[in-house]
N, C-alpha and C positions, 0 to 999 in steps of 0.2 A: 413897179407893178408888173406882174408877170402876165404875158399874153396867153390867154386860155384858148387852145385849139380844140376843135371838135375831133372826134375819133377819125372821121373821114379826112380831115385836113392833115392830121398827123400821118396817116397812111400815105396820102399823096406826097407829103414832104419827104417821107422816108423812101418811097419808091423813086423819087426824083434825085436822090443822092447817088453818087457813084459807089461802086463796090468798096473802094478804099475809105470813103467817107462813112459808109455804114459800119465798117469794121472799127473805125476810130470811135464812133458814137457808142457802139456796143461795148467796147473795151472801157470807155470812160464810165458808162453806167455800171459795169461790173466792178470797177475800182471803187466807185462811190458806195457800193453795197458790201465792200470788203471781200470781194471775190476775185479770183484770177482765172485766166483762161485754162480750161482743163481741170478745174477744181471740183469736178463732180464727185461721184462716188469713188473714193480712194480704196486701193488695195482690195478690190472686189471684182471677181470675174463676172462681167456683164452677161455672159452666155448662160448663167445659171437661171436667169429669168425665163419664165414660161412664155415662149413666143406667141402661142395661141392666145393666152390671157392678155398679153400686151396688145395684140391686134384687136381683140374684143373691146378693150378699154378705149383704144383710139376710135373705133367705130362708134362706141357709146358717146364719147365726147363730141363727135361730129353731130350726133343727133341733138345734143344739148345746144350746140351752136345754131343749128337750123331752127330750133324752136325758141331761140333767144332766152334760154334758161341760163342765168348767171348768178 
């Protein structure tokens, strides 16, 4: 039976890990999902994104988090 942690417990456990332990955990989760480090958008110049639009989207998502919209 799997131990079910609350969101706060997971955050606390993650923050208590060392940097190296966090890296190992993240790499393990990436591997389970069939991803590898740096496997984001391939062969695409990231500078083509509109920086202003990206900043607006980030600010918008922060509003959702504050209002608990999920």
